[in-house]
C-alpha positions in Angstrom: 15.3 -4.2 17.0 15.8 -0.3 16.6 13.0 1.0 14.7 15.1 2.3 12.0 16.7 -1.3 11.5 13.0 -2.6 10.3 13.6 -1.0 7.1 17.1 -2.8 6.2 17.3 -5.6 3.7 19.7 -7.7 2.3 19.6 -7.5 -1.5 21.3 -10.7 -1.8 18.2 -12.6 -0.9 15.3 -13.4 -2.8 12.5 -11.2 -3.4 10.5 -13.6 -1.2 13.0 -14.0 1.4 13.2 -10.1 1.6 9.1 -10.2 1.8 9.4 -12.7 4.5 11.8 -10.0 6.5 9.7 -7.3 5.8 6.7 -9.1 7.3 8.8 -10.3 10.2 10.2 -6.8 11.0 6.5 -5.1 10.6 4.8 -7.8 12.7 7.3 -6.7 15.4 6.7 -3.0 14.9 2.9 -3.5 15.3 3.1 -6.1 18.4 0.9 -4.8 21.0 -0.2 -1.5 19.2 -3.6 -1.0 17.5 -3.5 2.7 16.4 -4.0 2.6 12.7 -2.5 5.9 12.1 0.7 4.9 13.7 0.8 1.5 12.3 0.0 2.6 8.5 2.8 5.3 9.0 5.4 2.7 10.1 4.1 0.2 7.6 4.5 3.1 4.7 8.0 3.9 5.8 9.3 0.2 5.9 7.8 -0.6 2.4 9.1 2.6 1.0 12.5 2.1 2.2 12.7 -1.5 1.5 11.0 -1.5 -2.0 12.8 1.7 -2.9 15.6 -0.4 -4.3 14.2 -3.7 -5.5 11.1 -2.4 -7.1 12.0 1.1 -7.7 9.1 2.1 -5.6 8.8 6.3 -5.5 5.5 6.2 -3.5 4.3 3.9 -0.9 1.2 4.7 1.2 -2.5 4.5 2.0 -5.8 6.1 1.2 -8.4 5.9 3.6 -12.3 5.5 2.8 -14.5 8.2 4.2 -17.9 6.8 4.3 -19.7 10.0 5.0 -18.5 11.6 1.5 -17.4 8.3 -0.3 -14.2 9.7 -1.0 -10.7 7.7 -0.4 -8.6 10.4 1.6 -4.8 10.5 1.7 -3.4 8.6 4.4 0.1 7.9 5.7 2.7 7.6 3.0 6.3 8.2 1.9 7.3 9.8 -1.3 6.3 13.2 -3.1 3.3 15.0 -2.1 0.0 13.2 -3.7 -3.6 13.6 -4.5 -5.6 14.5 -1.4 -8.8 12.9 -2.6 -9.9 10.4 -4.9 -13.7 9.5 -5.7 -14.3 6.1 -4.5 -16.2 5.1 -7.5 -15.5 2.5 -10.4 -13.5 4.3 -13.1 -12.1 7.0 -11.1 -8.6 5.4 -10.9 -6.7 2.4 -9.9 -7.3 3.2 -6.2 -10.7 3.8 -6.7 -11.2 0.5 -8.5 -9.3 -1.5 -6.3 -11.3 -0.1 -3.3 -14.8 -0.6 -5.1 -14.1 -4.0 -6.3 -12.2 -5.0 -3.2 -9.5 -6.9 -5.3 -5.8 -6.1 -5.7 -4.9 -4.5 -9.2 -1.3 -4.9 -10.3 -0.7 -2.7 -13.4 2.3 -3.3 -15.3 2.0 -0.1 -17.5 -0.3 3.0 -16.0 -0.3 4.4 -19.2 -2.3 1.3 -20.5 -4.5 0.9 -17.8 -8.0 0.3 -19.4 -9.5 2.8 -16.5 -8.8 6.1 -15.5 -5.2 6.6 -14.2 -4.5 9.5 -11.9 -1.2 10.7 -12.3 -0.1 12.0 -9.1 3.5 11.7 -10.2 4.3 11.8 -13.9 7.3 9.7 -13.3 5.5 6.6 -12.2 5.4 3.9 -14.6 3.6 0.8 -12.8 1.2 0.6 -9.9 0.2 -2.1 -7.5 -2.8 -1.3 -5.2 -4.0 -3.7 -2.6 -7.5 -3.4 -0.6 -7.0 -2.6 3.1 -9.8 -4.3 5.6 -10.9 -4.1 8.9 -10.9 -7.1 11.0 -14.6 -7.2 10.5 -14.1 -7.7 6.6 -15.2 -4.3 5.7 -12.8 -2.5 3.3 -11.6 0.8 4.7 -9.1 1.9 2.2 -6.1 0.8 0.0 -2.6 0.2 0.1 -0.9 1.8 -2.8 2.8 1.4 -4.6 4.0 3.3 -7.4 7.3 2.4 -9.5 9.5 4.4 -11.8 9.9 1.4 -13.8 7.6 -0.9 -16.4 6.8 -4.1 -14.8 7.8 -3.0 -11.4 5.5 -5.3 -9.7 5.4 -9.0 -10.1 2.6 -11.6 -8.8 5.1 -12.3 -5.7 4.8 -8.5 -5.1 0.9 -8.8 -5.0 0.7 -12.0 -2.7 3.0 -10.5 -0.1 1.2 -7.2 -0.2 -2.1 -9.0 0.5 -0.4 -10.8 3.4 0.8 -7.5 4.8 -2.6 -6.0 4.2 -4.0 -8.7 6.5 -1.3 -8.0 9.0 -2.6 -4.7 9.2 -6.2 -5.8 9.7 -5.3 -7.8 12.4 -3.4 -4.9 14.4 -5.2 -1.9 13.5 -8.4 -0.6 15.2 -10.5 0.7 12.3 -13.6 1.1 14.4 -13.6 4.9 14.2 -14.0 4.3 10.2 -16.6 2.0 10.7 
């Protein structure tokens, strides 16, 4: 498969079938690779280009935890320029809350999020953030997805993003981050 073909989707399929294709294509790209920067870069690209149409995604990427500063730093992404740093503390935004609690957070309307919402892009209406773990089980960052529509993400998105995070954990050498 050509690398660019990994982001091709058949919009006539169900959302679950689309995710099955995304996971299969991503697994193919990750096979035999362990460089976390390259792997997260390809993952951000595939997820942005495939979810842009079905979820109206306007940003897909990663924030990586710097344990010496306790800051989530901008990692590989696709979309408009984004916040470069986020304090990894509870109530410092959806990404920080996801990282601190090590649980996915699906936000149907970012304006109604009970914690602080950091608006890197004012057009974002909903958000899905999933923790990213090293194979050791240590949380090393988050996967962040923004949508232009209210309720842009559903439970099927959250479940499959957790699967994708697990796939990345098994193919990325995060040793330098631990």
